[in-house]
N, C-alpha and C positions, 0 to 999 in steps of 0.2 A: 591372296585371298588370306593366308596367314595377316600380311602386315595389319588387310583394313581390318579382322579380326582383333588384334592387339588394338588398335586405335580406336574400337568400336568398346573395348572393356577398357582402356582407360578413359574415354570418356563417360563412360559409364560409372567407374570409382569416383572423377570427379565432381560428378551430380550429386550420388550419393555425399560427398564429404561434404559438400555445401549446404545440402538438406542437414547436415548432423549437425555443420555449427554456425545453422539459422541462430540469428539474437534472440536473447530471452524474450523482452515486451514487443506487444504489438499494441501499441499506444493510440490514441486518437490525442490529439492536441488540440485546442479553442484556445485563441487570444479575442477577448473582445474589447473592443478599444471605445462604446458608446461615448463613456462620459469625459472623452477626453475632446479636446474642442476642432474642430477642424484648421486651425493652422500647423496641426502635424500632421507628416505625409501620412496619409493611412496605410500608403505601400509599406512603409517600418515594419506595421502589425502583422501585415502578410507575411514579409519576409521573415521576421523573430517565430512563427506560427510556424512555418515552415524548418528555421533551422532550427527551432525546440523538437517537431518531431520525428529528425534524422540523425540527433544527437542522442535520444529515448531508444527510437527503435535499432538504430545502424551500428553502433557500439557493443562493445563484449562485456557483460557486466559479472559471469562466471567464470569459469574451468569446464561448465557442463556442457554436453550437445543436448541440444536439444531440436523437437521434427516443428516443424510448422505450424501443426497443429495442440505443440506444447506449450505454444506462445501465452504468457497470461493478460489476458485481455486488461486494460487500463486506460482511465484516462486522464487526463491532466486539465483542469479550466482555469484559464487564469485571467482575470476579469480585472485589467487596469483601471486605477480610480481616481490615481491624478500623475502629473507629470510635472517633476521639480524645476527642469530644462528638456527639452525636446532630445534627450536622450534618457533619461534618470526616471524611473516610473516608482510608482509604491502599486500595490496589487493583492487581491486576496488569490488564494492558487488551493480549487478544488482537488482534490485525488483520489479517485477509484477505482478498484482494482477487486477482481473475482476469479473466482475458481470453480472449476466446473465439477457438480458432485458427480460420483463415480455411476455410470447406466442411466445416467438422466438427462435431457435435455435442460437443466436447470444449472446458473451459477450462483454462487454462494458470495457474498461478499466478505471480502479478506480484510480490506482496507478501505475507508468513505468520510473522510479529513480534511474538514479546510481550514487552512492557513492564514493567516489573517494578518501577518507581518511580513510582505513579501516586496522586498524593495530594492530595484537591480538597473546598473546600467544596458542600454544595447545599443548598438548603431551599428544600422544598415550594415552587411553582408560581413558584420563582424565573425573569425570562427568564435563558436562554440568550445573552450576550452577548458578542460577537467584533470587535473592531475591529482591521484590521492596522496602523493607525497607532499605536494603542496599547493593544497586546497585554496589557502588565502591568496593564488598567486600577486599581479605584479600591482593591483585595484582590484580594492577588495567589492565596490559594487560589482562590476562586471562577475569578479568571482563570485559573487552573491549568487545570482543566475545559474549558475553551476552548481556552485556548493546545495542550494537547495534542493534541485532538481535532481540530483547524485543522488542525495538522503530521501527524498522521498522512495526511487527506485530502490535502495538497499530494503529500506522500510517493507514494501512492498515484495522483495525476496526473501528476506526473514521470514514473512508473515505466511506466505504461499510455502514457504519450504519447511516450515514447521507444521504446518496442515498437513504434511504428509510424513514425515518424521520427526521420532521427541528430539526436540530441540535438534531440528534441521537448517533451524535459522538462525544459529548461534554465529557463523560466519559471517552473514552480513551486519546482523546490527551489530558486530563490531567496524565492521566499513561504518556503517550511519553513525556509530560513537566514535571515530576517529573523526571524522569529519565537523561535527558538534566538536572535537578538542580544539580541532588547527580551524575552527571556523573562520572566515573575514569577519572583520573589525569595524565597527565607524559608525556617527554618531545619529546615520539614518536606520541603522542594520538591525533589527530586533528576530529573537525566536531561538534565540542560539544559548541564553544565559538563565540559570536558575532563576534569577532574578527579573527577567523579561515578562513571568506570568505564571501562572502553577499548571496552566495547557499550551507546552508549548514542544519545540521538537528538543529540546534539553529534554525535558521530563520524561518525553516519549518513549527516546532510547535508555534513558536511565531507567527507568523501569523493566525495560527488555532485555537490559543487561546487568541486572540488579540480579545477586545468587540467592539473596533471600526471596525471593520471586518466580523461581523453580517451576512454583505448581501452577503458574499462569500461561508455561511452556505447555502441559500435562494436560490442563486445559482445552488449547487450544484445539491438540492435537487430538483429545478426546472429541471434543464436537465433530470434526470432522469428517476424518481418518475411522475413528471407530463407530459413528453417531451416522452424518449425511451419507456418507460412502457407504454402509451398510443398511441403511432404508430396504436398498430393493430385493436383499435376502429376508430379513428380517425385522419389520418394525419394531414389532411391541420390545425386541431385544436391543435395535438401534437408539431407538426412545431413552432405556434404559443407558444409555453412554451419554444419550446427550444430556440426561439428568445428572449422570456422573462428570460431566463438565459443568452446569450448572453450581453441584457444589461443590468445584472447586474455587468458581469463582464468588461462592456467598463466603467460603471459609477464607479467602483470602480479603477481600470486602472487609469480613471481620475486624482480622488482624493490621488488614493496613487500612482504612475508607478513605475515600476521596481521592485516588489513585489515578491516575489520567489514563493507564492503562485500560480498565476497565470499563471504561468508558467509550475509549477508542473500539474496545470490543461488543459493546452492547450497542452499540446507539447506530438508528439505523435495522437493527434487528430486529423489529418486536412482532414484524408481517410474515418474517420468514416461520419464530418461534410459533405464532401462533397456527399458522399453518401447518406445522410438527406435529402438536402436539392435539388441530381441532379434532381427530378421530382415534386419539388414544382413550384408553383404560379409563375411569372416572378414577382409578388412582391415581397412573401416573398423573392426568392433570391435575389433583389434588394436588400432589408431590413440584409438580413443576409451576401451577401458581405462586406456591408457600417461596419458592427460590425464586422468582424473575418476580413478586415484591417484594423482595431484600435484595437484587441486584441490579432495579429497571423501579425504580420509585418513582418517576419522573412517568412512568405506564402503565403502572399500578391498579388501575384502575381498567385500563383497557383490557389487561387480560384477565382479570375479574370476570367482566362481560363477557369476552368473545368465548373464551374457554370452560364458562356453569355449562 
């Protein structure tokens, strides 16, 4: 009986350790290949989708213990636009991730971005290898596949940790910076360098790691942890914190206009902000409108109409 009890205890410990060691992400990966001619074996894209899903979901990206319910919900949508040869593809990658609002069923977006510079090589059933000490691998095009995926995993983790603790995402933004610094190079590869455009992987991680921009991390934490997460306690007080976060963003934008990171935060957040302030006091509504018209100019009229 004693042996059986010991065995049962060991099994429970193993099950608990596996739960605590659960990977960090719950990613849904979709690969669309409608634009590719039928001469390409469609099974390749099914295999690619499975390989990327396993790469993201089964790899340990942090040293922290996650339970299944704590996994970060995210989506990776790869739209194959063309094939330069049977195994080399040009695509767009849309990355979305959300985090739960405390004591609510609502998920608030932390990442919602479309990367238009995604070129890679994939041979069916090949292993997806990624080594942080050798990001560029032995061949730049296969390496670019895993480098881009790992980059966005670290951006998701950084944004999530930033939303729960002041500058909590710093270690992951540093890892994303390491990928940029050591990214694969090739004539068909873009998005890693400052001269590849004003909105790309280089500029996003540059903004997130720039010590002169520390206020953006305060804004992110204040918006989520002190604002959204406190709505269940005191809506008026929580909205004041959201307004404080918008004040941070406005001050940042005045000093650093046209940065990528502000667009990264504000895009696709219009409806969330409208719902937040729809039942606010007239004074809070007015302050919110004034700030939002400055930091989200494209939707200025929408805020004014919806919150009048």
